Jmol script that loads the backbone (N, CA, C; Angstrom):
load data "model"
ATOM      1  N   MET A   1       0.690  -1.155  -0.032  1.00  0.00           N
ATOM      2  CA  MET A   1       0.008   0.072  -0.021  1.00  0.00           C
ATOM      3  C   MET A   1       0.961   1.150  -0.054  1.00  0.00           C
ATOM      4  N   TYR A   2       0.651   2.296  -0.887  1.00  0.00           N
ATOM      5  CA  TYR A   2       1.242   3.508  -0.976  1.00  0.00           C
ATOM      6  C   TYR A   2       0.414   4.687  -0.192  1.00  0.00           C
ATOM      7  N   ARG A   3       1.161   5.449   0.343  1.00  0.00           N
ATOM      8  CA  ARG A   3       0.540   6.537   0.976  1.00  0.00           C
ATOM      9  C   ARG A   3       0.825   7.757   0.120  1.00  0.00           C
ATOM     10  N   VAL A   4      -0.180   8.632  -0.144  1.00  0.00           N
ATOM     11  CA  VAL A   4       0.058   9.887  -1.182  1.00  0.00           C
ATOM     12  C   VAL A   4      -0.096  11.012  -0.109  1.00  0.00           C
ATOM     13  N   TYR A   5       1.130  11.842   0.004  1.00  0.00           N
ATOM     14  CA  TYR A   5       1.298  13.017   0.899  1.00  0.00           C
ATOM     15  C   TYR A   5       0.793  14.194  -0.007  1.00  0.00           C
ATOM     16  N   PRO A   6       0.103  15.100   0.397  1.00  0.00           N
ATOM     17  CA  PRO A   6      -0.132  16.330  -0.424  1.00  0.00           C
ATOM     18  C   PRO A   6       1.189  17.210  -0.539  1.00  0.00           C
ATOM     19  N   VAL A   7       1.225  17.738  -1.631  1.00  0.00           N
ATOM     20  CA  VAL A   7       2.320  18.697  -2.035  1.00  0.00           C
ATOM     21  C   VAL A   7       2.256  19.990  -1.301  1.00  0.00           C
ATOM     22  N   PRO A   8       3.245  20.382  -0.295  1.00  0.00           N
ATOM     23  CA  PRO A   8       2.879  21.631   0.484  1.00  0.00           C
ATOM     24  C   PRO A   8       2.955  22.928  -0.603  1.00  0.00           C
ATOM     25  N   PRO A   9       2.545  24.015   0.007  1.00  0.00           N
ATOM     26  CA  PRO A   9       2.676  25.041  -0.872  1.00  0.00           C
ATOM     27  C   PRO A   9       4.004  25.678  -0.968  1.00  0.00           C
ATOM     28  N   ALA A  10       4.507  26.329  -2.158  1.00  0.00           N
ATOM     29  CA  ALA A  10       5.785  26.677  -2.288  1.00  0.00           C
ATOM     30  C   ALA A  10       6.333  27.525  -0.877  1.00  0.00           C
ATOM     31  N   GLY A  11       7.686  26.907  -0.725  1.00  0.00           N
ATOM     32  CA  GLY A  11       8.391  27.409   0.420  1.00  0.00           C
ATOM     33  C   GLY A  11       7.970  26.832   1.658  1.00  0.00           C
ATOM     34  N   LYS A  12       7.157  25.899   1.762  1.00  0.00           N
ATOM     35  CA  LYS A  12       6.636  25.195   3.031  1.00  0.00           C
ATOM     36  C   LYS A  12       6.840  23.730   2.764  1.00  0.00           C
ATOM     37  N   LEU A  13       8.127  23.266   3.086  1.00  0.00           N
ATOM     38  CA  LEU A  13       8.485  21.953   2.848  1.00  0.00           C
ATOM     39  C   LEU A  13       8.149  21.343   4.398  1.00  0.00           C
ATOM     40  N   ARG A  14       7.417  20.163   4.371  1.00  0.00           N
ATOM     41  CA  ARG A  14       7.095  19.503   5.686  1.00  0.00           C
ATOM     42  C   ARG A  14       7.838  18.117   5.484  1.00  0.00           C
ATOM     43  N   ILE A  15       8.590  17.798   6.562  1.00  0.00           N
ATOM     44  CA  ILE A  15       9.170  16.606   6.613  1.00  0.00           C
ATOM     45  C   ILE A  15       8.106  15.573   7.220  1.00  0.00           C
ATOM     46  N   PRO A  16       7.943  14.470   6.535  1.00  0.00           N
ATOM     47  CA  PRO A  16       6.990  13.502   6.614  1.00  0.00           C
ATOM     48  C   PRO A  16       7.284  12.829   8.277  1.00  0.00           C
ATOM     49  N   ARG A  17       6.356  12.495   8.798  1.00  0.00           N
ATOM     50  CA  ARG A  17       6.466  11.806  10.184  1.00  0.00           C
ATOM     51  C   ARG A  17       7.237  10.546   9.998  1.00  0.00           C
ATOM     52  N   TYR A  18       7.366   9.948   8.785  1.00  0.00           N
ATOM     53  CA  TYR A  18       8.081   8.655   8.755  1.00  0.00           C
ATOM     54  C   TYR A  18       9.530   8.942   8.751  1.00  0.00           C
ATOM     55  N   ALA A  19       9.962  10.085   8.610  1.00  0.00           N
ATOM     56  CA  ALA A  19      11.369  10.325   8.774  1.00  0.00           C
ATOM     57  C   ALA A  19      12.000   9.866  10.098  1.00  0.00           C
ATOM     58  N   ALA A  20      11.252  10.156  11.115  1.00  0.00           N
ATOM     59  CA  ALA A  20      11.748   9.711  12.617  1.00  0.00           C
ATOM     60  C   ALA A  20      11.834   8.262  12.554  1.00  0.00           C
ATOM     61  N   LEU A  21      10.957   7.514  11.757  1.00  0.00           N
ATOM     62  CA  LEU A  21      10.960   6.073  11.827  1.00  0.00           C
ATOM     63  C   LEU A  21      12.230   5.328  10.993  1.00  0.00           C
ATOM     64  N   MET A  22      12.982   6.408  10.187  1.00  0.00           N
ATOM     65  CA  MET A  22      14.117   5.956   9.419  1.00  0.00           C
ATOM     66  C   MET A  22      15.349   6.202  10.123  1.00  0.00           C
ATOM     67  N   GLY A  23      15.421   6.657  11.329  1.00  0.00           N
ATOM     68  CA  GLY A  23      16.661   6.636  12.212  1.00  0.00           C
ATOM     69  C   GLY A  23      17.211   8.269  12.185  1.00  0.00           C
ATOM     70  N   HIS A  24      16.556   9.359  11.594  1.00  0.00           N
ATOM     71  CA  HIS A  24      17.052  10.583  11.725  1.00  0.00           C
ATOM     72  C   HIS A  24      16.982  11.353  12.900  1.00  0.00           C
ATOM     73  N   GLU A  25      16.144  10.776  13.873  1.00  0.00           N
ATOM     74  CA  GLU A  25      16.362  11.429  15.171  1.00  0.00           C
ATOM     75  C   GLU A  25      17.715  11.295  15.766  1.00  0.00           C
ATOM     76  N   ASP A  26      18.498  10.322  15.321  1.00  0.00           N
ATOM     77  CA  ASP A  26      19.774   9.981  15.939  1.00  0.00           C
ATOM     78  C   ASP A  26      21.065  10.939  15.222  1.00  0.00           C
ATOM     79  N   PHE A  27      20.628  11.937  14.217  1.00  0.00           N
ATOM     80  CA  PHE A  27      21.468  12.561  13.502  1.00  0.00           C
ATOM     81  C   PHE A  27      22.007  13.813  14.290  1.00  0.00           C
ATOM     82  N   THR A  28      23.225  13.961  14.536  1.00  0.00           N
ATOM     83  CA  THR A  28      23.772  15.056  15.344  1.00  0.00           C
ATOM     84  C   THR A  28      24.846  15.759  14.673  1.00  0.00           C
ATOM     85  N   VAL A  29      25.016  17.141  14.921  1.00  0.00           N
ATOM     86  CA  VAL A  29      26.099  17.600  14.441  1.00  0.00           C
ATOM     87  C   VAL A  29      26.660  18.476  15.690  1.00  0.00           C
ATOM     88  N   GLU A  30      27.739  18.201  16.302  1.00  0.00           N
ATOM     89  CA  GLU A  30      28.416  18.947  17.391  1.00  0.00           C
ATOM     90  C   GLU A  30      29.470  19.775  16.910  1.00  0.00           C
ATOM     91  N   VAL A  31      29.427  21.053  17.232  1.00  0.00           N
ATOM     92  CA  VAL A  31      30.543  22.012  16.976  1.00  0.00           C
ATOM     93  C   VAL A  31      31.514  22.540  17.944  1.00  0.00           C
ATOM     94  N   SER A  32      32.857  22.333  17.652  1.00  0.00           N
ATOM     95  CA  SER A  32      33.831  22.810  18.567  1.00  0.00           C
ATOM     96  C   SER A  32      34.655  23.968  18.012  1.00  0.00           C
ATOM     97  N   ARG A  33      34.546  25.079  18.538  1.00  0.00           N
ATOM     98  CA  ARG A  33      35.132  26.271  17.678  1.00  0.00           C
ATOM     99  C   ARG A  33      36.437  26.659  18.453  1.00  0.00           C
ATOM    100  N   MET A  34      37.450  26.946  17.597  1.00  0.00           N
ATOM    101  CA  MET A  34      38.887  27.467  18.353  1.00  0.00           C
ATOM    102  C   MET A  34      39.213  28.667  17.260  1.00  0.00           C
ATOM    103  N   PRO A  35      40.045  29.263  17.821  1.00  0.00           N
ATOM    104  CA  PRO A  35      40.473  30.476  16.938  1.00  0.00           C
ATOM    105  C   PRO A  35      40.806  30.140  15.419  1.00  0.00           C
ATOM    106  N   THR A  36      41.665  29.130  15.311  1.00  0.00           N
ATOM    107  CA  THR A  36      42.156  28.817  14.029  1.00  0.00           C
ATOM    108  C   THR A  36      41.091  27.821  13.140  1.00  0.00           C
ATOM    109  N   GLU A  37      40.269  27.065  13.717  1.00  0.00           N
ATOM    110  CA  GLU A  37      39.482  26.172  13.223  1.00  0.00           C
ATOM    111  C   GLU A  37      38.169  25.880  13.870  1.00  0.00           C
ATOM    112  N   ALA A  38      37.282  25.206  13.240  1.00  0.00           N
ATOM    113  CA  ALA A  38      36.014  24.832  13.985  1.00  0.00           C
ATOM    114  C   ALA A  38      35.886  23.296  13.351  1.00  0.00           C
ATOM    115  N   VAL A  39      35.715  22.572  14.254  1.00  0.00           N
ATOM    116  CA  VAL A  39      35.462  21.000  13.892  1.00  0.00           C
ATOM    117  C   VAL A  39      34.051  20.743  14.232  1.00  0.00           C
ATOM    118  N   LEU A  40      33.403  20.046  13.191  1.00  0.00           N
ATOM    119  CA  LEU A  40      31.938  19.681  13.321  1.00  0.00           C
ATOM    120  C   LEU A  40      31.917  18.272  13.341  1.00  0.00           C
ATOM    121  N   THR A  41      31.353  17.610  14.310  1.00  0.00           N
ATOM    122  CA  THR A  41      31.246  16.006  14.337  1.00  0.00           C
ATOM    123  C   THR A  41      30.068  15.848  13.889  1.00  0.00           C
ATOM    124  N   VAL A  42      29.953  14.916  12.645  1.00  0.00           N
ATOM    125  CA  VAL A  42      28.734  14.639  12.197  1.00  0.00           C
ATOM    126  C   VAL A  42      28.333  13.137  12.549  1.00  0.00           C
ATOM    127  N   VAL A  43      27.279  12.604  12.983  1.00  0.00           N
ATOM    128  CA  VAL A  43      26.987  11.446  13.456  1.00  0.00           C
ATOM    129  C   VAL A  43      25.517  11.083  12.920  1.00  0.00           C
ATOM    130  N   GLY A  44      25.286  10.009  12.194  1.00  0.00           N
ATOM    131  CA  GLY A  44      24.199   9.481  11.606  1.00  0.00           C
ATOM    132  C   GLY A  44      24.253   9.481  10.029  1.00  0.00           C
ATOM    133  N   GLU A  45      22.899   9.540   9.469  1.00  0.00           N
ATOM    134  CA  GLU A  45      22.720   9.539   8.026  1.00  0.00           C
ATOM    135  C   GLU A  45      22.761  10.961   7.552  1.00  0.00           C
ATOM    136  N   ILE A  46      23.497  11.009   6.557  1.00  0.00           N
ATOM    137  CA  ILE A  46      23.280  12.434   5.934  1.00  0.00           C
ATOM    138  C   ILE A  46      22.387  12.263   4.399  1.00  0.00           C
ATOM    139  N   ASP A  47      21.302  12.770   4.389  1.00  0.00           N
ATOM    140  CA  ASP A  47      20.371  12.529   3.279  1.00  0.00           C
ATOM    141  C   ASP A  47      19.508  13.688   3.307  1.00  0.00           C
ATOM    142  N   VAL A  48      18.503  13.770   2.540  1.00  0.00           N
ATOM    143  CA  VAL A  48      17.548  14.743   2.226  1.00  0.00           C
ATOM    144  C   VAL A  48      16.868  15.308   3.566  1.00  0.00           C
ATOM    145  N   PHE A  49      16.878  14.570   4.455  1.00  0.00           N
ATOM    146  CA  PHE A  49      16.202  14.861   5.849  1.00  0.00           C
ATOM    147  C   PHE A  49      17.194  15.541   6.714  1.00  0.00           C
ATOM    148  N   THR A  50      18.385  15.381   6.579  1.00  0.00           N
ATOM    149  CA  THR A  50      19.345  15.891   7.468  1.00  0.00           C
ATOM    150  C   THR A  50      20.168  16.959   6.960  1.00  0.00           C
ATOM    151  N   VAL A  51      20.541  16.919   5.668  1.00  0.00           N
ATOM    152  CA  VAL A  51      21.442  17.920   4.997  1.00  0.00           C
ATOM    153  C   VAL A  51      21.052  19.319   5.585  1.00  0.00           C
ATOM    154  N   GLY A  52      19.959  19.756   5.925  1.00  0.00           N
ATOM    155  CA  GLY A  52      19.719  21.177   6.278  1.00  0.00           C
ATOM    156  C   GLY A  52      20.375  21.543   7.658  1.00  0.00           C
ATOM    157  N   ARG A  53      20.311  20.494   8.453  1.00  0.00           N
ATOM    158  CA  ARG A  53      21.020  20.743   9.974  1.00  0.00           C
ATOM    159  C   ARG A  53      22.527  20.847   9.795  1.00  0.00           C
ATOM    160  N   MET A  54      23.132  20.141   9.006  1.00  0.00           N
ATOM    161  CA  MET A  54      24.473  20.149   8.639  1.00  0.00           C
ATOM    162  C   MET A  54      25.027  21.481   8.051  1.00  0.00           C
ATOM    163  N   SER A  55      24.180  21.797   6.955  1.00  0.00           N
ATOM    164  CA  SER A  55      24.401  22.922   6.202  1.00  0.00           C
ATOM    165  C   SER A  55      24.305  24.189   7.192  1.00  0.00           C
ATOM    166  N   SER A  56      23.102  24.312   8.031  1.00  0.00           N
ATOM    167  CA  SER A  56      22.921  25.501   8.818  1.00  0.00           C
ATOM    168  C   SER A  56      24.163  25.648   9.787  1.00  0.00           C
ATOM    169  N   ALA A  57      24.712  24.482  10.235  1.00  0.00           N
ATOM    170  CA  ALA A  57      25.819  24.584  11.341  1.00  0.00           C
ATOM    171  C   ALA A  57      26.994  25.039  10.627  1.00  0.00           C
ATOM    172  N   VAL A  58      27.471  24.755   9.396  1.00  0.00           N
ATOM    173  CA  VAL A  58      28.580  25.094   8.686  1.00  0.00           C
ATOM    174  C   VAL A  58      28.393  26.747   8.153  1.00  0.00           C
ATOM    175  N   GLU A  59      27.043  26.983   7.860  1.00  0.00           N
ATOM    176  CA  GLU A  59      26.737  28.408   7.369  1.00  0.00           C
ATOM    177  C   GLU A  59      26.827  29.339   8.429  1.00  0.00           C
ATOM    178  N   ARG A  60      26.407  28.929   9.805  1.00  0.00           N
ATOM    179  CA  ARG A  60      26.608  29.902  10.941  1.00  0.00           C
ATOM    180  C   ARG A  60      28.009  30.195  11.327  1.00  0.00           C
ATOM    181  N   ILE A  61      28.839  29.015  11.004  1.00  0.00           N
ATOM    182  CA  ILE A  61      30.458  29.394  11.188  1.00  0.00           C
ATOM    183  C   ILE A  61      30.783  30.319  10.370  1.00  0.00           C
ATOM    184  N   LEU A  62      30.438  30.067   8.886  1.00  0.00           N
ATOM    185  CA  LEU A  62      30.870  31.086   7.861  1.00  0.00           C
ATOM    186  C   LEU A  62      30.272  32.289   7.998  1.00  0.00           C
ATOM    187  N   GLY A  63      29.153  32.645   8.642  1.00  0.00           N
ATOM    188  CA  GLY A  63      28.517  33.790   8.810  1.00  0.00           C
ATOM    189  C   GLY A  63      29.229  34.850   9.768  1.00  0.00           C
ATOM    190  N   ASP A  64      29.817  34.250  10.900  1.00  0.00           N
ATOM    191  CA  ASP A  64      30.475  34.876  11.834  1.00  0.00           C
ATOM    192  C   ASP A  64      31.890  35.170  11.018  1.00  0.00           C
ATOM    193  N   VAL A  65      32.966  35.505  11.806  1.00  0.00           N
ATOM    194  CA  VAL A  65      34.272  35.586  11.293  1.00  0.00           C
ATOM    195  C   VAL A  65      34.700  34.303  11.116  1.00  0.00           C
ATOM    196  N   PRO A  66      34.854  33.848   9.874  1.00  0.00           N
ATOM    197  CA  PRO A  66      35.243  32.300   9.701  1.00  0.00           C
ATOM    198  C   PRO A  66      36.562  32.097   9.818  1.00  0.00           C
ATOM    199  N   PRO A  67      36.654  30.878  10.521  1.00  0.00           N
ATOM    200  CA  PRO A  67      38.076  30.372  10.916  1.00  0.00           C
ATOM    201  C   PRO A  67      38.997  29.938   9.538  1.00  0.00           C
ATOM    202  N   PRO A  68      40.134  30.040   9.499  1.00  0.00           N
ATOM    203  CA  PRO A  68      40.625  29.648   8.121  1.00  0.00           C
ATOM    204  C   PRO A  68      40.505  28.240   7.683  1.00  0.00           C
ATOM    205  N   ARG A  69      40.091  27.334   8.778  1.00  0.00           N
ATOM    206  CA  ARG A  69      39.843  25.988   8.411  1.00  0.00           C
ATOM    207  C   ARG A  69      38.457  25.384   9.202  1.00  0.00           C
ATOM    208  N   ILE A  70      37.709  24.793   8.362  1.00  0.00           N
ATOM    209  CA  ILE A  70      36.587  24.065   8.982  1.00  0.00           C
ATOM    210  C   ILE A  70      36.579  22.619   8.760  1.00  0.00           C
ATOM    211  N   VAL A  71      36.670  21.841   9.743  1.00  0.00           N
ATOM    212  CA  VAL A  71      36.829  20.400   9.598  1.00  0.00           C
ATOM    213  C   VAL A  71      35.307  19.498   9.924  1.00  0.00           C
ATOM    214  N   LEU A  72      35.061  18.802   8.837  1.00  0.00           N
ATOM    215  CA  LEU A  72      33.891  18.062   9.037  1.00  0.00           C
ATOM    216  C   LEU A  72      34.386  16.701   9.645  1.00  0.00           C
ATOM    217  N   ASP A  73      34.208  16.125  10.717  1.00  0.00           N
ATOM    218  CA  ASP A  73      34.596  14.974  10.966  1.00  0.00           C
ATOM    219  C   ASP A  73      33.365  13.850  10.770  1.00  0.00           C
ATOM    220  N   LEU A  74      33.517  12.984   9.734  1.00  0.00           N
ATOM    221  CA  LEU A  74      32.526  12.197   9.254  1.00  0.00           C
ATOM    222  C   LEU A  74      32.662  10.727   9.863  1.00  0.00           C
ATOM    223  N   GLY A  75      33.447  10.620  10.780  1.00  0.00           N
ATOM    224  CA  GLY A  75      33.644   9.203  11.438  1.00  0.00           C
ATOM    225  C   GLY A  75      32.415   8.548  11.863  1.00  0.00           C
ATOM    226  N   GLY A  76      31.469   9.283  12.296  1.00  0.00           N
ATOM    227  CA  GLY A  76      30.150   8.853  12.576  1.00  0.00           C
ATOM    228  C   GLY A  76      29.025   8.634  11.592  1.00  0.00           C
ATOM    229  N   VAL A  77      29.250   8.853  10.377  1.00  0.00           N
ATOM    230  CA  VAL A  77      28.410   8.682   9.351  1.00  0.00           C
ATOM    231  C   VAL A  77      28.181   7.527   8.982  1.00  0.00           C
ATOM    232  N   THR A  78      26.807   7.163   8.852  1.00  0.00           N
ATOM    233  CA  THR A  78      26.568   5.705   8.409  1.00  0.00           C
ATOM    234  C   THR A  78      26.061   5.482   6.922  1.00  0.00           C
ATOM    235  N   PHE A  79      25.699   6.821   6.489  1.00  0.00           N
ATOM    236  CA  PHE A  79      24.987   6.722   4.952  1.00  0.00           C
ATOM    237  C   PHE A  79      25.014   8.257   4.498  1.00  0.00           C
ATOM    238  N   CYS A  80      25.350   8.328   3.211  1.00  0.00           N
ATOM    239  CA  CYS A  80      25.114   9.512   2.546  1.00  0.00           C
ATOM    240  C   CYS A  80      24.595   9.392   1.196  1.00  0.00           C
ATOM    241  N   ASP A  81      23.516  10.045   0.745  1.00  0.00           N
ATOM    242  CA  ASP A  81      22.824  10.066  -0.441  1.00  0.00           C
ATOM    243  C   ASP A  81      23.277  11.183  -1.357  1.00  0.00           C
ATOM    244  N   SER A  82      22.758  11.092  -2.508  1.00  0.00           N
ATOM    245  CA  SER A  82      23.071  12.248  -3.649  1.00  0.00           C
ATOM    246  C   SER A  82      22.916  13.716  -2.733  1.00  0.00           C
ATOM    247  N   GLN A  83      21.908  13.794  -2.029  1.00  0.00           N
ATOM    248  CA  GLN A  83      21.723  15.140  -1.512  1.00  0.00           C
ATOM    249  C   GLN A  83      22.881  15.520  -0.534  1.00  0.00           C
ATOM    250  N   GLY A  84      23.404  14.431   0.143  1.00  0.00           N
ATOM    251  CA  GLY A  84      24.469  14.780   0.833  1.00  0.00           C
ATOM    252  C   GLY A  84      25.665  15.100   0.262  1.00  0.00           C
ATOM    253  N   LEU A  85      25.982  14.352  -0.758  1.00  0.00           N
ATOM    254  CA  LEU A  85      27.214  14.508  -1.550  1.00  0.00           C
ATOM    255  C   LEU A  85      27.126  15.943  -2.138  1.00  0.00           C
ATOM    256  N   GLY A  86      26.000  16.244  -2.699  1.00  0.00           N
ATOM    257  CA  GLY A  86      26.039  17.739  -3.329  1.00  0.00           C
ATOM    258  C   GLY A  86      26.142  18.798  -2.266  1.00  0.00           C
ATOM    259  N   THR A  87      25.498  18.528  -1.064  1.00  0.00           N
ATOM    260  CA  THR A  87      25.812  19.453   0.053  1.00  0.00           C
ATOM    261  C   THR A  87      27.263  19.597   0.368  1.00  0.00           C
ATOM    262  N   LEU A  88      27.874  18.424   0.603  1.00  0.00           N
ATOM    263  CA  LEU A  88      29.337  18.525   0.962  1.00  0.00           C
ATOM    264  C   LEU A  88      30.169  19.315  -0.086  1.00  0.00           C
ATOM    265  N   VAL A  89      29.738  19.208  -1.421  1.00  0.00           N
ATOM    266  CA  VAL A  89      30.470  20.027  -2.520  1.00  0.00           C
ATOM    267  C   VAL A  89      30.287  21.490  -2.360  1.00  0.00           C
ATOM    268  N   ALA A  90      28.891  21.646  -2.136  1.00  0.00           N
ATOM    269  CA  ALA A  90      28.425  23.068  -1.902  1.00  0.00           C
ATOM    270  C   ALA A  90      29.037  23.815  -0.840  1.00  0.00           C
ATOM    271  N   LEU A  91      29.004  23.128   0.258  1.00  0.00           N
ATOM    272  CA  LEU A  91      29.678  23.834   1.330  1.00  0.00           C
ATOM    273  C   LEU A  91      31.187  23.994   1.295  1.00  0.00           C
ATOM    274  N   SER A  92      31.766  23.056   0.552  1.00  0.00           N
ATOM    275  CA  SER A  92      33.257  23.378   0.307  1.00  0.00           C
ATOM    276  C   SER A  92      33.300  24.638  -0.418  1.00  0.00           C
ATOM    277  N   GLN A  93      32.545  24.754  -1.430  1.00  0.00           N
ATOM    278  CA  GLN A  93      32.517  25.914  -2.473  1.00  0.00           C
ATOM    279  C   GLN A  93      32.282  27.390  -1.629  1.00  0.00           C
ATOM    280  N   LYS A  94      31.294  27.187  -0.826  1.00  0.00           N
ATOM    281  CA  LYS A  94      30.843  28.217   0.225  1.00  0.00           C
ATOM    282  C   LYS A  94      32.134  28.667   1.262  1.00  0.00           C
ATOM    283  N   ALA A  95      32.828  27.626   1.646  1.00  0.00           N
ATOM    284  CA  ALA A  95      33.760  27.887   2.540  1.00  0.00           C
ATOM    285  C   ALA A  95      34.959  28.752   1.784  1.00  0.00           C
ATOM    286  N   ARG A  96      35.265  28.250   0.647  1.00  0.00           N
ATOM    287  CA  ARG A  96      36.293  28.760  -0.315  1.00  0.00           C
ATOM    288  C   ARG A  96      35.892  30.324  -0.666  1.00  0.00           C
ATOM    289  N   MET A  97      34.699  30.632  -0.793  1.00  0.00           N
ATOM    290  CA  MET A  97      34.147  32.108  -1.019  1.00  0.00           C
ATOM    291  C   MET A  97      34.375  32.977   0.076  1.00  0.00           C
ATOM    292  N   ALA A  98      34.346  32.212   1.469  1.00  0.00           N
ATOM    293  CA  ALA A  98      34.635  32.784   2.432  1.00  0.00           C
ATOM    294  C   ALA A  98      35.932  32.912   3.059  1.00  0.00           C
ATOM    295  N   GLN A  99      36.987  32.591   2.231  1.00  0.00           N
ATOM    296  CA  GLN A  99      38.262  32.580   2.385  1.00  0.00           C
ATOM    297  C   GLN A  99      38.750  31.573   3.567  1.00  0.00           C
ATOM    298  N   SER A 100      37.814  30.332   3.561  1.00  0.00           N
ATOM    299  CA  SER A 100      38.049  29.342   4.587  1.00  0.00           C
ATOM    300  C   SER A 100      38.207  28.076   3.581  1.00  0.00           C
ATOM    301  N   VAL A 101      38.668  27.027   4.225  1.00  0.00           N
ATOM    302  CA  VAL A 101      38.800  25.868   3.648  1.00  0.00           C
ATOM    303  C   VAL A 101      37.906  24.671   4.462  1.00  0.00           C
ATOM    304  N   LEU A 102      37.318  23.889   3.610  1.00  0.00           N
ATOM    305  CA  LEU A 102      36.284  22.775   4.468  1.00  0.00           C
ATOM    306  C   LEU A 102      37.162  21.566   4.147  1.00  0.00           C
ATOM    307  N   VAL A 103      37.363  20.764   5.296  1.00  0.00           N
ATOM    308  CA  VAL A 103      38.205  19.770   5.198  1.00  0.00           C
ATOM    309  C   VAL A 103      37.379  18.474   5.584  1.00  0.00           C
ATOM    310  N   LEU A 104      37.355  17.341   4.955  1.00  0.00           N
ATOM    311  CA  LEU A 104      36.641  16.349   5.406  1.00  0.00           C
ATOM    312  C   LEU A 104      37.611  15.243   6.021  1.00  0.00           C
ATOM    313  N   THR A 105      37.297  14.788   7.311  1.00  0.00           N
ATOM    314  CA  THR A 105      38.233  13.850   7.895  1.00  0.00           C
ATOM    315  C   THR A 105      37.441  12.638   8.402  1.00  0.00           C
ATOM    316  N   ASN A 106      38.343  11.531   8.638  1.00  0.00           N
ATOM    317  CA  ASN A 106      37.454  10.299   9.072  1.00  0.00           C
ATOM    318  C   ASN A 106      36.265   9.923   8.094  1.00  0.00           C
ATOM    319  N   VAL A 107      36.517   9.993   6.935  1.00  0.00           N
ATOM    320  CA  VAL A 107      35.675   9.676   5.825  1.00  0.00           C
ATOM    321  C   VAL A 107      35.749   7.981   5.574  1.00  0.00           C
ATOM    322  N   GLY A 108      34.511   7.365   5.851  1.00  0.00           N
ATOM    323  CA  GLY A 108      34.531   5.981   5.804  1.00  0.00           C
ATOM    324  C   GLY A 108      34.796   5.467   4.264  1.00  0.00           C
ATOM    325  N   ASP A 109      35.002   4.254   4.140  1.00  0.00           N
ATOM    326  CA  ASP A 109      35.410   3.568   2.756  1.00  0.00           C
ATOM    327  C   ASP A 109      34.200   3.624   1.939  1.00  0.00           C
ATOM    328  N   PHE A 110      32.965   3.564   2.465  1.00  0.00           N
ATOM    329  CA  PHE A 110      31.916   3.453   1.534  1.00  0.00           C
ATOM    330  C   PHE A 110      31.682   4.916   1.046  1.00  0.00           C
ATOM    331  N   LEU A 111      31.911   6.113   1.691  1.00  0.00           N
ATOM    332  CA  LEU A 111      31.724   7.403   1.067  1.00  0.00           C
ATOM    333  C   LEU A 111      32.865   7.710   0.226  1.00  0.00           C
ATOM    334  N   LEU A 112      34.096   7.204   0.625  1.00  0.00           N
ATOM    335  CA  LEU A 112      35.291   7.420  -0.429  1.00  0.00           C
ATOM    336  C   LEU A 112      34.926   7.022  -1.793  1.00  0.00           C
ATOM    337  N   ARG A 113      34.397   5.609  -1.719  1.00  0.00           N
ATOM    338  CA  ARG A 113      34.031   4.838  -3.070  1.00  0.00           C
ATOM    339  C   ARG A 113      33.018   5.673  -3.806  1.00  0.00           C
ATOM    340  N   VAL A 114      31.817   6.100  -2.893  1.00  0.00           N
ATOM    341  CA  VAL A 114      30.906   6.954  -3.872  1.00  0.00           C
ATOM    342  C   VAL A 114      31.528   8.217  -4.400  1.00  0.00           C
ATOM    343  N   LEU A 115      32.387   8.759  -3.480  1.00  0.00           N
ATOM    344  CA  LEU A 115      33.014  10.023  -4.082  1.00  0.00           C
ATOM    345  C   LEU A 115      33.916   9.775  -5.378  1.00  0.00           C
ATOM    346  N   ASP A 116      34.538   8.708  -5.293  1.00  0.00           N
ATOM    347  CA  ASP A 116      35.323   8.270  -6.541  1.00  0.00           C
ATOM    348  C   ASP A 116      34.342   8.006  -7.742  1.00  0.00           C
ATOM    349  N   ILE A 117      33.455   7.221  -7.539  1.00  0.00           N
ATOM    350  CA  ILE A 117      32.543   6.658  -8.555  1.00  0.00           C
ATOM    351  C   ILE A 117      31.635   7.909  -9.192  1.00  0.00           C
ATOM    352  N   THR A 118      31.569   8.909  -8.429  1.00  0.00           N
ATOM    353  CA  THR A 118      30.813  10.095  -9.007  1.00  0.00           C
ATOM    354  C   THR A 118      31.659  11.238  -9.509  1.00  0.00           C
ATOM    355  N   GLY A 119      33.067  11.008  -9.209  1.00  0.00           N
ATOM    356  CA  GLY A 119      34.020  11.962  -9.626  1.00  0.00           C
ATOM    357  C   GLY A 119      34.086  13.352  -8.704  1.00  0.00           C
ATOM    358  N   LEU A 120      33.372  13.151  -7.685  1.00  0.00           N
ATOM    359  CA  LEU A 120      33.320  14.315  -6.735  1.00  0.00           C
ATOM    360  C   LEU A 120      34.483  14.306  -5.812  1.00  0.00           C
ATOM    361  N   ARG A 121      35.342  13.209  -5.776  1.00  0.00           N
ATOM    362  CA  ARG A 121      36.445  13.327  -4.784  1.00  0.00           C
ATOM    363  C   ARG A 121      37.261  14.552  -4.943  1.00  0.00           C
ATOM    364  N   ALA A 122      37.544  14.888  -6.097  1.00  0.00           N
ATOM    365  CA  ALA A 122      38.460  16.003  -6.552  1.00  0.00           C
ATOM    366  C   ALA A 122      37.769  17.338  -5.961  1.00  0.00           C
ATOM    367  N   ALA A 123      36.520  17.510  -5.730  1.00  0.00           N
ATOM    368  CA  ALA A 123      35.693  18.577  -5.474  1.00  0.00           C
ATOM    369  C   ALA A 123      35.753  18.952  -3.935  1.00  0.00           C
ATOM    370  N   VAL A 124      36.301  17.898  -3.162  1.00  0.00           N
ATOM    371  CA  VAL A 124      36.297  18.290  -1.693  1.00  0.00           C
ATOM    372  C   VAL A 124      37.781  17.841  -1.235  1.00  0.00           C
ATOM    373  N   LEU A 125      38.345  18.382  -0.155  1.00  0.00           N
ATOM    374  CA  LEU A 125      39.391  18.043   0.483  1.00  0.00           C
ATOM    375  C   LEU A 125      39.342  17.154   1.580  1.00  0.00           C
ATOM    376  N   ILE A 126      39.953  16.094   1.453  1.00  0.00           N
ATOM    377  CA  ILE A 126      39.911  14.962   2.390  1.00  0.00           C
ATOM    378  C   ILE A 126      41.361  14.667   2.873  1.00  0.00           C
ATOM    379  N   THR A 127      41.472  14.714   4.263  1.00  0.00           N
ATOM    380  CA  THR A 127      42.543  14.322   5.109  1.00  0.00           C
ATOM    381  C   THR A 127      42.353  13.026   5.983  1.00  0.00           C
TER     382      THR A 127
END
end "model"
wireframe off; spacefill off
backbone 0.3
color backbone group
């Protein structure tokens, strides 16, 4: 049986209740800020339901006086869909425009493989 959800009016995206059933309540982004860098520790699945929280955290850091380096620690990431991949690339470009660098660290083998297959590995800095 399929459920049909009504399309929300423009600008009013609602996250369906089933998103909580898919494990997204466990998604966290912890921020640790120092003068020369900010470290964001990401845990959980990066997908269409969670990229907004990750983007907001990075954009808040870029909105202040951006540190020279922003580190995304992805050691706790269990999944990343195409929306997540695109967001990582977009955040890297935004950091570059703000005279900062976005560095991905503790990137899992699954994500490295996806970045290689899609050709996006060259678009992000991985240590």
